PQR file of N, CA, C, O and H, with PARSE charges and radii, in Angstrom:
ATOM      1  N   GLU A   1     -99.519  -1.393 111.991 -0.4000 1.5000
ATOM      2  CA  GLU A   1    -100.153  -2.583 111.587 -0.0000 2.0000
ATOM      3  C   GLU A   1    -101.227  -2.137 110.811  0.5500 1.7000
ATOM      4  O   GLU A   1    -101.954  -1.336 111.399 -0.5500 1.4000
ATOM      5  N   GLY A   2    -101.632  -2.496 109.337 -0.4000 1.5000
ATOM      6  CA  GLY A   2    -102.765  -1.893 109.089 -0.0000 2.0000
ATOM      7  C   GLY A   2    -102.413  -0.423 107.919  0.5500 1.7000
ATOM      8  O   GLY A   2    -103.189   0.082 107.107 -0.5500 1.4000
ATOM      9  H   GLY A   2    -101.041  -3.147 108.859  0.4000 1.0000
ATOM     10  N   VAL A   3    -101.470  -0.173 108.125 -0.4000 1.5000
ATOM     11  CA  VAL A   3    -100.847   1.096 107.292 -0.0000 2.0000
ATOM     12  C   VAL A   3    -100.235   0.600 106.088  0.5500 1.7000
ATOM     13  O   VAL A   3     -99.645  -0.479 106.028 -0.5500 1.4000
ATOM     14  H   VAL A   3    -100.840  -0.583 108.784  0.4000 1.0000
ATOM     15  N   VAL A   4    -100.413   1.572 104.929 -0.4000 1.5000
ATOM     16  CA  VAL A   4    -100.174   1.329 103.411 -0.0000 2.0000
ATOM     17  C   VAL A   4     -99.745   2.537 103.244  0.5500 1.7000
ATOM     18  O   VAL A   4    -100.678   3.340 103.216 -0.5500 1.4000
ATOM     19  H   VAL A   4    -100.892   2.449 104.978  0.4000 1.0000
ATOM     20  N   PHE A   5     -98.483   3.107 103.094 -0.4000 1.5000
ATOM     21  CA  PHE A   5     -97.932   4.108 102.839 -0.0000 2.0000
ATOM     22  C   PHE A   5     -97.112   4.288 101.917  0.5500 1.7000
ATOM     23  O   PHE A   5     -96.408   3.335 101.585 -0.5500 1.4000
ATOM     24  H   PHE A   5     -97.726   2.455 103.116  0.4000 1.0000
ATOM     25  N   VAL A   6     -96.968   5.644 101.207 -0.4000 1.5000
ATOM     26  CA  VAL A   6     -96.150   6.115  99.998 -0.0000 2.0000
ATOM     27  C   VAL A   6     -95.283   7.430 100.307  0.5500 1.7000
ATOM     28  O   VAL A   6     -95.850   8.473 100.633 -0.5500 1.4000
ATOM     29  H   VAL A   6     -97.540   6.419 101.477  0.4000 1.0000
ATOM     30  N   LEU A   7     -94.178   7.362 100.217 -0.4000 1.5000
ATOM     31  CA  LEU A   7     -93.168   8.283 100.302 -0.0000 2.0000
ATOM     32  C   LEU A   7     -92.838   9.491  99.013  0.5500 1.7000
ATOM     33  O   LEU A   7     -92.609   9.156  97.850 -0.5500 1.4000
ATOM     34  H   LEU A   7     -93.717   6.515  99.952  0.4000 1.0000
ATOM     35  N   SER A   8     -92.863  10.631  99.394 -0.4000 1.5000
ATOM     36  CA  SER A   8     -93.069  11.634  98.247 -0.0000 2.0000
ATOM     37  C   SER A   8     -91.685  12.443  98.944  0.5500 1.7000
ATOM     38  O   SER A   8     -91.348  12.706 100.099 -0.5500 1.4000
ATOM     39  H   SER A   8     -93.049  10.903 100.339  0.4000 1.0000
ATOM     40  N   GLY A   9     -91.039  12.701  97.463 -0.4000 1.5000
ATOM     41  CA  GLY A   9     -90.046  14.251  97.825 -0.0000 2.0000
ATOM     42  C   GLY A   9     -88.828  13.399  98.700  0.5500 1.7000
ATOM     43  O   GLY A   9     -88.160  14.152  99.409 -0.5500 1.4000
ATOM     44  H   GLY A   9     -91.313  12.487  96.525  0.4000 1.0000
ATOM     45  N   PHE A  10     -88.539  12.327  98.744 -0.4000 1.5000
ATOM     46  CA  PHE A  10     -87.130  11.957  99.559 -0.0000 2.0000
ATOM     47  C   PHE A  10     -86.180  11.272  98.377  0.5500 1.7000
ATOM     48  O   PHE A  10     -86.546  11.205  97.203 -0.5500 1.4000
ATOM     49  H   PHE A  10     -89.082  11.715  98.168  0.4000 1.0000
ATOM     50  N   VAL A  11     -85.115  10.855  98.785 -0.4000 1.5000
ATOM     51  CA  VAL A  11     -84.018  10.431  98.431 -0.0000 2.0000
ATOM     52  C   VAL A  11     -83.057   9.480  98.971  0.5500 1.7000
ATOM     53  O   VAL A  11     -82.804   9.454 100.176 -0.5500 1.4000
ATOM     54  H   VAL A  11     -84.818  10.909  99.738  0.4000 1.0000
ATOM     55  N   ASN A  12     -82.645   8.890  98.338 -0.4000 1.5000
ATOM     56  CA  ASN A  12     -81.874   7.654  99.467 -0.0000 2.0000
ATOM     57  C   ASN A  12     -80.460   8.562  99.958  0.5500 1.7000
ATOM     58  O   ASN A  12     -80.049   9.486  99.257 -0.5500 1.4000
ATOM     59  H   ASN A  12     -82.850   8.910  97.360  0.4000 1.0000
ATOM     60  N   PRO A  13     -79.829   8.192 101.170 -0.5600 1.5000
ATOM     61  CA  PRO A  13     -80.477   7.362 101.907  0.2800 2.0000
ATOM     62  C   PRO A  13     -81.683   7.477 102.439  0.5500 1.7000
ATOM     63  O   PRO A  13     -82.274   6.432 102.708 -0.5500 1.4000
ATOM     64  N   GLU A  14     -82.257   8.622 102.684 -0.4000 1.5000
ATOM     65  CA  GLU A  14     -83.594   9.098 103.910 -0.0000 2.0000
ATOM     66  C   GLU A  14     -84.136   8.301 103.074  0.5500 1.7000
ATOM     67  O   GLU A  14     -83.826   7.293 103.709 -0.5500 1.4000
ATOM     68  H   GLU A  14     -81.777   9.472 102.466  0.4000 1.0000
ATOM     69  N   ARG A  15     -84.742   7.847 102.093 -0.4000 1.5000
ATOM     70  CA  ARG A  15     -85.770   7.380 101.440 -0.0000 2.0000
ATOM     71  C   ARG A  15     -85.830   6.017 101.845  0.5500 1.7000
ATOM     72  O   ARG A  15     -86.926   5.654 102.271 -0.5500 1.4000
ATOM     73  H   ARG A  15     -84.994   8.666 101.577  0.4000 1.0000
ATOM     74  N   GLY A  16     -84.804   5.074 101.811 -0.4000 1.5000
ATOM     75  CA  GLY A  16     -84.538   3.764 102.353 -0.0000 2.0000
ATOM     76  C   GLY A  16     -84.802   3.663 103.706  0.5500 1.7000
ATOM     77  O   GLY A  16     -85.495   2.782 104.215 -0.5500 1.4000
ATOM     78  H   GLY A  16     -83.913   5.369 101.465  0.4000 1.0000
ATOM     79  N   ILE A  17     -84.223   4.612 104.318 -0.4000 1.5000
ATOM     80  CA  ILE A  17     -84.166   4.177 106.012 -0.0000 2.0000
ATOM     81  C   ILE A  17     -85.825   4.274 106.713  0.5500 1.7000
ATOM     82  O   ILE A  17     -86.375   3.619 107.599 -0.5500 1.4000
ATOM     83  H   ILE A  17     -83.660   5.328 103.904  0.4000 1.0000
ATOM     84  N   LEU A  18     -86.250   5.332 105.909 -0.4000 1.5000
ATOM     85  CA  LEU A  18     -87.832   5.870 106.233 -0.0000 2.0000
ATOM     86  C   LEU A  18     -88.562   4.708 106.026  0.5500 1.7000
ATOM     87  O   LEU A  18     -89.250   4.320 106.970 -0.5500 1.4000
ATOM     88  H   LEU A  18     -85.804   5.865 105.190  0.4000 1.0000
ATOM     89  N   ARG A  19     -88.563   3.896 104.719 -0.4000 1.5000
ATOM     90  CA  ARG A  19     -88.868   2.808 104.320 -0.0000 2.0000
ATOM     91  C   ARG A  19     -88.855   1.671 105.159  0.5500 1.7000
ATOM     92  O   ARG A  19     -89.764   1.010 105.663 -0.5500 1.4000
ATOM     93  H   ARG A  19     -88.005   4.210 103.951  0.4000 1.0000
ATOM     94  N   SER A  20     -87.412   1.576 105.204 -0.4000 1.5000
ATOM     95  CA  SER A  20     -86.998   0.071 106.093 -0.0000 2.0000
ATOM     96  C   SER A  20     -87.643   0.129 107.829  0.5500 1.7000
ATOM     97  O   SER A  20     -87.947  -0.786 108.594 -0.5500 1.4000
ATOM     98  H   SER A  20     -86.674   2.112 104.795  0.4000 1.0000
ATOM     99  N   ARG A  21     -87.668   1.441 107.973 -0.4000 1.5000
ATOM    100  CA  ARG A  21     -88.255   1.634 109.457 -0.0000 2.0000
ATOM    101  C   ARG A  21     -89.748   1.424 109.661  0.5500 1.7000
ATOM    102  O   ARG A  21     -90.196   0.835 110.645 -0.5500 1.4000
ATOM    103  H   ARG A  21     -87.422   2.185 107.352  0.4000 1.0000
ATOM    104  N   ALA A  22     -90.523   1.951 108.655 -0.4000 1.5000
ATOM    105  CA  ALA A  22     -91.921   1.748 108.507 -0.0000 2.0000
ATOM    106  C   ALA A  22     -91.985   0.253 108.394  0.5500 1.7000
ATOM    107  O   ALA A  22     -92.698  -0.310 109.224 -0.5500 1.4000
ATOM    108  H   ALA A  22     -90.159   2.429 107.856  0.4000 1.0000
ATOM    109  N   MET A  23     -91.486  -0.334 107.687 -0.4000 1.5000
ATOM    110  CA  MET A  23     -92.016  -1.375 107.181 -0.0000 2.0000
ATOM    111  C   MET A  23     -91.652  -2.957 108.551  0.5500 1.7000
ATOM    112  O   MET A  23     -92.276  -4.002 108.736 -0.5500 1.4000
ATOM    113  H   MET A  23     -90.907   0.124 107.012  0.4000 1.0000
ATOM    114  N   GLU A  24     -90.313  -2.354 109.258 -0.4000 1.5000
ATOM    115  CA  GLU A  24     -89.944  -3.205 110.494 -0.0000 2.0000
ATOM    116  C   GLU A  24     -91.476  -2.915 111.594  0.5500 1.7000
ATOM    117  O   GLU A  24     -91.812  -3.756 112.427 -0.5500 1.4000
ATOM    118  H   GLU A  24     -89.806  -1.505 109.108  0.4000 1.0000
ATOM    119  N   MET A  25     -92.155  -1.755 111.406 -0.4000 1.5000
ATOM    120  CA  MET A  25     -93.179  -1.397 112.518 -0.0000 2.0000
ATOM    121  C   MET A  25     -94.189  -2.272 112.062  0.5500 1.7000
ATOM    122  O   MET A  25     -94.861  -2.509 113.066 -0.5500 1.4000
ATOM    123  H   MET A  25     -91.882  -1.071 110.729  0.4000 1.0000
ATOM    124  N   GLY A  26     -94.746  -2.984 110.942 -0.4000 1.5000
ATOM    125  CA  GLY A  26     -95.350  -3.768 110.492 -0.0000 2.0000
ATOM    126  C   GLY A  26     -96.367  -2.855 109.359  0.5500 1.7000
ATOM    127  O   GLY A  26     -97.507  -3.230 109.085 -0.5500 1.4000
ATOM    128  H   GLY A  26     -94.200  -2.792 110.126  0.4000 1.0000
ATOM    129  N   ALA A  27     -95.720  -1.577 108.759 -0.4000 1.5000
ATOM    130  CA  ALA A  27     -96.610  -0.886 107.632 -0.0000 2.0000
ATOM    131  C   ALA A  27     -95.960  -1.824 106.421  0.5500 1.7000
ATOM    132  O   ALA A  27     -95.004  -2.593 106.525 -0.5500 1.4000
ATOM    133  H   ALA A  27     -94.794  -1.273 108.982  0.4000 1.0000
ATOM    134  N   GLU A  28     -96.776  -1.528 105.217 -0.4000 1.5000
ATOM    135  CA  GLU A  28     -96.584  -2.081 103.891 -0.0000 2.0000
ATOM    136  C   GLU A  28     -96.419  -0.844 103.042  0.5500 1.7000
ATOM    137  O   GLU A  28     -97.335  -0.035 102.891 -0.5500 1.4000
ATOM    138  H   GLU A  28     -97.552  -0.903 105.133  0.4000 1.0000
ATOM    139  N   PHE A  29     -95.131  -0.710 102.448 -0.4000 1.5000
ATOM    140  CA  PHE A  29     -95.030   0.248 101.374 -0.0000 2.0000
ATOM    141  C   PHE A  29     -95.463   0.313  99.795  0.5500 1.7000
ATOM    142  O   PHE A  29     -95.211  -0.670  99.098 -0.5500 1.4000
ATOM    143  H   PHE A  29     -94.387  -1.367 102.571  0.4000 1.0000
ATOM    144  N   LYS A  30     -95.886   1.060  99.417 -0.4000 1.5000
ATOM    145  CA  LYS A  30     -96.593   1.277  97.573 -0.0000 2.0000
ATOM    146  C   LYS A  30     -95.426   2.483  97.098  0.5500 1.7000
ATOM    147  O   LYS A  30     -95.111   3.490  97.732 -0.5500 1.4000
ATOM    148  H   LYS A  30     -96.091   1.859  99.983  0.4000 1.0000
ATOM    149  N   PRO A  31     -94.998   2.099  96.000 -0.5600 1.5000
ATOM    150  CA  PRO A  31     -94.393   3.034  95.261  0.2800 2.0000
ATOM    151  C   PRO A  31     -95.292   4.203  94.927  0.5500 1.7000
ATOM    152  O   PRO A  31     -94.877   5.353  95.075 -0.5500 1.4000
ATOM    153  N   ASP A  32     -96.456   3.958  94.501 -0.4000 1.5000
ATOM    154  CA  ASP A  32     -97.802   4.734  93.957 -0.0000 2.0000
ATOM    155  C   ASP A  32     -98.853   4.661  94.667  0.5500 1.7000
ATOM    156  O   ASP A  32     -99.344   3.616  95.094 -0.5500 1.4000
ATOM    157  H   ASP A  32     -96.793   3.024  94.381  0.4000 1.0000
ATOM    158  N   TRP A  33     -99.369   6.053  94.880 -0.4000 1.5000
ATOM    159  CA  TRP A  33    -100.873   6.097  95.765 -0.0000 2.0000
ATOM    160  C   TRP A  33    -101.639   5.179  94.955  0.5500 1.7000
ATOM    161  O   TRP A  33    -101.371   4.895  93.787 -0.5500 1.4000
ATOM    162  H   TRP A  33     -98.970   6.902  94.533  0.4000 1.0000
ATOM    163  N   ASN A  34    -102.709   4.681  95.701 -0.4000 1.5000
ATOM    164  CA  ASN A  34    -103.763   3.748  95.095 -0.0000 2.0000
ATOM    165  C   ASN A  34    -104.584   3.800  96.169  0.5500 1.7000
ATOM    166  O   ASN A  34    -104.156   4.179  97.260 -0.5500 1.4000
ATOM    167  H   ASN A  34    -102.927   4.912  96.650  0.4000 1.0000
ATOM    168  N   SER A  35    -105.975   3.389  95.965 -0.4000 1.5000
ATOM    169  CA  SER A  35    -107.105   3.185  96.651 -0.0000 2.0000
ATOM    170  C   SER A  35    -106.982   2.262  98.275  0.5500 1.7000
ATOM    171  O   SER A  35    -107.813   2.272  99.182 -0.5500 1.4000
ATOM    172  H   SER A  35    -106.323   3.081  95.079  0.4000 1.0000
ATOM    173  N   ASN A  36    -105.724   1.552  98.226 -0.4000 1.5000
ATOM    174  CA  ASN A  36    -105.391   0.743  99.449 -0.0000 2.0000
ATOM    175  C   ASN A  36    -104.503   1.556 100.150  0.5500 1.7000
ATOM    176  O   ASN A  36    -104.145   1.143 101.254 -0.5500 1.4000
ATOM    177  H   ASN A  36    -105.048   1.544  97.489  0.4000 1.0000
ATOM    178  N   CYS A  37    -104.055   2.657  99.737 -0.4000 1.5000
ATOM    179  CA  CYS A  37    -102.720   3.355 100.625 -0.0000 2.0000
ATOM    180  C   CYS A  37    -103.875   4.062 101.892  0.5500 1.7000
ATOM    181  O   CYS A  37    -105.055   4.406 101.820 -0.5500 1.4000
ATOM    182  H   CYS A  37    -104.346   2.992  98.841  0.4000 1.0000
ATOM    183  N   THR A  38    -103.145   4.062 102.705 -0.4000 1.5000
ATOM    184  CA  THR A  38    -103.525   4.881 103.699 -0.0000 2.0000
ATOM    185  C   THR A  38    -102.873   6.082 104.158  0.5500 1.7000
ATOM    186  O   THR A  38    -103.437   6.889 104.897 -0.5500 1.4000
ATOM    187  H   THR A  38    -102.187   3.783 102.763  0.4000 1.0000
ATOM    188  N   LEU A  39    -101.736   6.210 103.746 -0.4000 1.5000
ATOM    189  CA  LEU A  39    -100.859   7.401 104.128 -0.0000 2.0000
ATOM    190  C   LEU A  39     -99.777   7.836 103.130  0.5500 1.7000
ATOM    191  O   LEU A  39     -99.342   7.063 102.276 -0.5500 1.4000
ATOM    192  H   LEU A  39    -101.278   5.555 103.145  0.4000 1.0000
ATOM    193  N   LEU A  40     -99.372   9.069 103.265 -0.4000 1.5000
ATOM    194  CA  LEU A  40     -98.388   9.513 102.397 -0.0000 2.0000
ATOM    195  C   LEU A  40     -97.667  10.327 103.266  0.5500 1.7000
ATOM    196  O   LEU A  40     -98.305  11.141 103.933 -0.5500 1.4000
ATOM    197  H   LEU A  40     -99.726   9.697 103.958  0.4000 1.0000
ATOM    198  N   VAL A  41     -96.175  10.248 103.413 -0.4000 1.5000
ATOM    199  CA  VAL A  41     -95.283  10.870 103.745 -0.0000 2.0000
ATOM    200  C   VAL A  41     -94.410  11.388 103.244  0.5500 1.7000
ATOM    201  O   VAL A  41     -93.542  10.676 102.738 -0.5500 1.4000
ATOM    202  H   VAL A  41     -95.657   9.586 102.871  0.4000 1.0000
ATOM    203  N   CYS A  42     -94.299  12.737 103.190 -0.4000 1.5000
ATOM    204  CA  CYS A  42     -94.292  13.926 102.009 -0.0000 2.0000
ATOM    205  C   CYS A  42     -92.558  14.792 102.767  0.5500 1.7000
ATOM    206  O   CYS A  42     -92.191  14.916 103.936 -0.5500 1.4000
ATOM    207  H   CYS A  42     -95.004  13.316 103.601  0.4000 1.0000
ATOM    208  N   ALA A  43     -92.132  15.065 101.919 -0.4000 1.5000
ATOM    209  CA  ALA A  43     -90.778  15.722 102.456 -0.0000 2.0000
ATOM    210  C   ALA A  43     -91.430  16.999 102.088  0.5500 1.7000
ATOM    211  O   ALA A  43     -91.212  17.919 102.876 -0.5500 1.4000
ATOM    212  H   ALA A  43     -92.430  14.964 100.970  0.4000 1.0000
ATOM    213  N   PHE A  44     -92.361  17.325 100.820 -0.4000 1.5000
ATOM    214  CA  PHE A  44     -92.577  18.784 100.163 -0.0000 2.0000
ATOM    215  C   PHE A  44     -94.003  18.959 100.272  0.5500 1.7000
ATOM    216  O   PHE A  44     -94.614  17.901 100.116 -0.5500 1.4000
ATOM    217  H   PHE A  44     -92.538  16.578 100.180  0.4000 1.0000
ATOM    218  N   PRO A  45     -94.965  20.315 100.566 -0.5600 1.5000
ATOM    219  CA  PRO A  45     -96.088  20.175 100.013  0.2800 2.0000
ATOM    220  C   PRO A  45     -95.750  20.363  98.455  0.5500 1.7000
ATOM    221  O   PRO A  45     -94.637  20.462  97.938 -0.5500 1.4000
ATOM    222  N   ASN A  46     -97.026  20.384  97.841 -0.4000 1.5000
ATOM    223  CA  ASN A  46     -97.453  20.337  96.335 -0.0000 2.0000
ATOM    224  C   ASN A  46     -96.689  19.650  95.469  0.5500 1.7000
ATOM    225  O   ASN A  46     -96.425  20.301  94.458 -0.5500 1.4000
ATOM    226  H   ASN A  46     -97.930  20.304  98.261  0.4000 1.0000
ATOM    227  N   THR A  47     -96.080  18.180  95.520 -0.4000 1.5000
ATOM    228  CA  THR A  47     -95.501  17.457  94.764 -0.0000 2.0000
ATOM    229  C   THR A  47     -97.009  16.575  94.491  0.5500 1.7000
ATOM    230  O   THR A  47     -98.016  16.399  95.178 -0.5500 1.4000
ATOM    231  H   THR A  47     -96.294  17.651  96.341  0.4000 1.0000
ATOM    232  N   PRO A  48     -96.552  16.113  93.037 -0.5600 1.5000
ATOM    233  CA  PRO A  48     -97.543  15.427  91.984  0.2800 2.0000
ATOM    234  C   PRO A  48     -98.645  14.586  92.894  0.5500 1.7000
ATOM    235  O   PRO A  48     -99.874  14.585  92.824 -0.5500 1.4000
ATOM    236  N   LYS A  49     -97.438  13.625  94.076 -0.4000 1.5000
ATOM    237  CA  LYS A  49     -98.282  12.662  94.629 -0.0000 2.0000
ATOM    238  C   LYS A  49     -99.360  13.390  96.037  0.5500 1.7000
ATOM    239  O   LYS A  49    -100.447  13.041  96.496 -0.5500 1.4000
ATOM    240  H   LYS A  49     -96.439  13.626  94.133  0.4000 1.0000
ATOM    241  N   PHE A  50     -98.546  14.363  96.323 -0.4000 1.5000
ATOM    242  CA  PHE A  50     -99.173  15.250  97.575 -0.0000 2.0000
ATOM    243  C   PHE A  50    -100.756  15.624  96.854  0.5500 1.7000
ATOM    244  O   PHE A  50    -101.830  15.215  97.295 -0.5500 1.4000
ATOM    245  H   PHE A  50     -97.662  14.647  95.950  0.4000 1.0000
ATOM    246  N   ARG A  51    -100.582  16.431  95.744 -0.4000 1.5000
ATOM    247  CA  ARG A  51    -101.602  16.772  94.726 -0.0000 2.0000
ATOM    248  C   ARG A  51    -103.144  15.814  95.014  0.5500 1.7000
ATOM    249  O   ARG A  51    -104.283  16.112  95.373 -0.5500 1.4000
ATOM    250  H   ARG A  51     -99.709  16.763  95.386  0.4000 1.0000
ATOM    251  N   GLN A  52    -102.281  14.261  94.549 -0.4000 1.5000
ATOM    252  CA  GLN A  52    -102.965  13.245  94.389 -0.0000 2.0000
ATOM    253  C   GLN A  52    -103.923  12.995  95.543  0.5500 1.7000
ATOM    254  O   GLN A  52    -105.154  13.008  95.532 -0.5500 1.4000
ATOM    255  H   GLN A  52    -101.356  14.019  94.257  0.4000 1.0000
ATOM    256  N   VAL A  53    -102.963  12.733  96.672 -0.4000 1.5000
ATOM    257  CA  VAL A  53    -103.728  12.144  97.510 -0.0000 2.0000
ATOM    258  C   VAL A  53    -104.547  13.439  98.473  0.5500 1.7000
ATOM    259  O   VAL A  53    -105.389  13.072  99.292 -0.5500 1.4000
ATOM    260  H   VAL A  53    -101.964  12.722  96.680  0.4000 1.0000
ATOM    261  N   GLU A  54    -104.311  14.612  98.352 -0.4000 1.5000
ATOM    262  CA  GLU A  54    -105.073  15.770  98.439 -0.0000 2.0000
ATOM    263  C   GLU A  54    -106.449  15.360  97.959  0.5500 1.7000
ATOM    264  O   GLU A  54    -107.393  15.114  98.708 -0.5500 1.4000
ATOM    265  H   GLU A  54    -103.627  14.910  97.687  0.4000 1.0000
ATOM    266  N   ALA A  55    -106.475  15.304  96.430 -0.4000 1.5000
ATOM    267  CA  ALA A  55    -107.657  14.850  96.024 -0.0000 2.0000
ATOM    268  C   ALA A  55    -108.512  13.815  96.257  0.5500 1.7000
ATOM    269  O   ALA A  55    -109.711  13.805  95.979 -0.5500 1.4000
ATOM    270  H   ALA A  55    -105.708  15.504  95.821  0.4000 1.0000
ATOM    271  N   ASP A  56    -107.828  12.871  96.813 -0.4000 1.5000
ATOM    272  CA  ASP A  56    -108.150  11.659  97.184 -0.0000 2.0000
ATOM    273  C   ASP A  56    -108.867  11.822  98.377  0.5500 1.7000
ATOM    274  O   ASP A  56    -109.672  10.958  98.724 -0.5500 1.4000
ATOM    275  H   ASP A  56    -106.854  12.880  97.038  0.4000 1.0000
ATOM    276  N   CYS A  57    -108.663  12.862  99.066 -0.4000 1.5000
ATOM    277  CA  CYS A  57    -108.875  12.924 100.779 -0.0000 2.0000
ATOM    278  C   CYS A  57    -108.288  11.850 101.591  0.5500 1.7000
ATOM    279  O   CYS A  57    -108.858  11.179 102.452 -0.5500 1.4000
ATOM    280  H   CYS A  57    -108.009  13.564  98.784  0.4000 1.0000
ATOM    281  N   GLY A  58    -106.766  11.767 101.099 -0.4000 1.5000
ATOM    282  CA  GLY A  58    -105.868  10.774 101.904 -0.0000 2.0000
ATOM    283  C   GLY A  58    -105.197  11.594 103.156  0.5500 1.7000
ATOM    284  O   GLY A  58    -105.419  12.802 103.243 -0.5500 1.4000
ATOM    285  H   GLY A  58    -106.303  12.312 100.401  0.4000 1.0000
ATOM    286  N   THR A  59    -104.423  10.971 104.069 -0.4000 1.5000
ATOM    287  CA  THR A  59    -104.049  11.475 104.959 -0.0000 2.0000
ATOM    288  C   THR A  59    -102.266  11.567 104.873  0.5500 1.7000
ATOM    289  O   THR A  59    -101.454  10.642 104.862 -0.5500 1.4000
ATOM    290  H   THR A  59    -104.242   9.990 103.999  0.4000 1.0000
ATOM    291  N   ILE A  60    -102.039  13.085 104.817 -0.4000 1.5000
ATOM    292  CA  ILE A  60    -100.647  13.358 104.427 -0.0000 2.0000
ATOM    293  C   ILE A  60    -100.200  13.798 105.658  0.5500 1.7000
ATOM    294  O   ILE A  60    -100.846  14.268 106.596 -0.5500 1.4000
ATOM    295  H   ILE A  60    -102.699  13.836 104.826  0.4000 1.0000
ATOM    296  N   VAL A  61     -98.894  13.568 105.530 -0.4000 1.5000
ATOM    297  CA  VAL A  61     -97.844  14.026 107.045 -0.0000 2.0000
ATOM    298  C   VAL A  61     -96.879  14.196 106.824  0.5500 1.7000
ATOM    299  O   VAL A  61     -96.372  13.294 106.156 -0.5500 1.4000
ATOM    300  H   VAL A  61     -98.369  13.187 104.769  0.4000 1.0000
ATOM    301  N   SER A  62     -95.874  15.485 107.214 -0.4000 1.5000
ATOM    302  CA  SER A  62     -94.676  15.483 106.657 -0.0000 2.0000
ATOM    303  C   SER A  62     -93.738  14.383 107.788  0.5500 1.7000
ATOM    304  O   SER A  62     -94.133  13.801 108.799 -0.5500 1.4000
ATOM    305  H   SER A  62     -96.285  16.217 107.757  0.4000 1.0000
ATOM    306  N   LYS A  63     -92.277  14.401 107.088 -0.4000 1.5000
ATOM    307  CA  LYS A  63     -91.008  13.565 107.815 -0.0000 2.0000
ATOM    308  C   LYS A  63     -91.321  14.101 109.443  0.5500 1.7000
ATOM    309  O   LYS A  63     -91.571  13.403 110.426 -0.5500 1.4000
ATOM    310  H   LYS A  63     -91.956  14.874 106.267  0.4000 1.0000
ATOM    311  N   GLU A  64     -91.224  15.410 109.353 -0.4000 1.5000
ATOM    312  CA  GLU A  64     -91.478  15.779 111.068 -0.0000 2.0000
ATOM    313  C   GLU A  64     -92.510  15.292 112.086  0.5500 1.7000
ATOM    314  O   GLU A  64     -92.453  15.425 113.308 -0.5500 1.4000
ATOM    315  H   GLU A  64     -91.021  15.977 108.555  0.4000 1.0000
ATOM    316  N   GLY A  65     -93.693  14.559 111.179 -0.4000 1.5000
ATOM    317  CA  GLY A  65     -94.872  13.705 111.900 -0.0000 2.0000
ATOM    318  C   GLY A  65     -96.071  15.020 111.975  0.5500 1.7000
ATOM    319  O   GLY A  65     -97.179  14.817 112.471 -0.5500 1.4000
ATOM    320  H   GLY A  65     -93.739  14.451 110.186  0.4000 1.0000
TER
END
């Protein structure tokens, strides 16, 4: 609860599964990073979203945690 997340570098079906599971736990999904987002779940470092979130000093985690 209170988590607003963005996914980067994932393709379906994995993308859909990750999104659904996080939302089942009470998180909110956004397609693109903005000031309301709290977390980027990233498949690979240095994607455009990764660099944007890093520049905003946002929290970035890998799929592995």
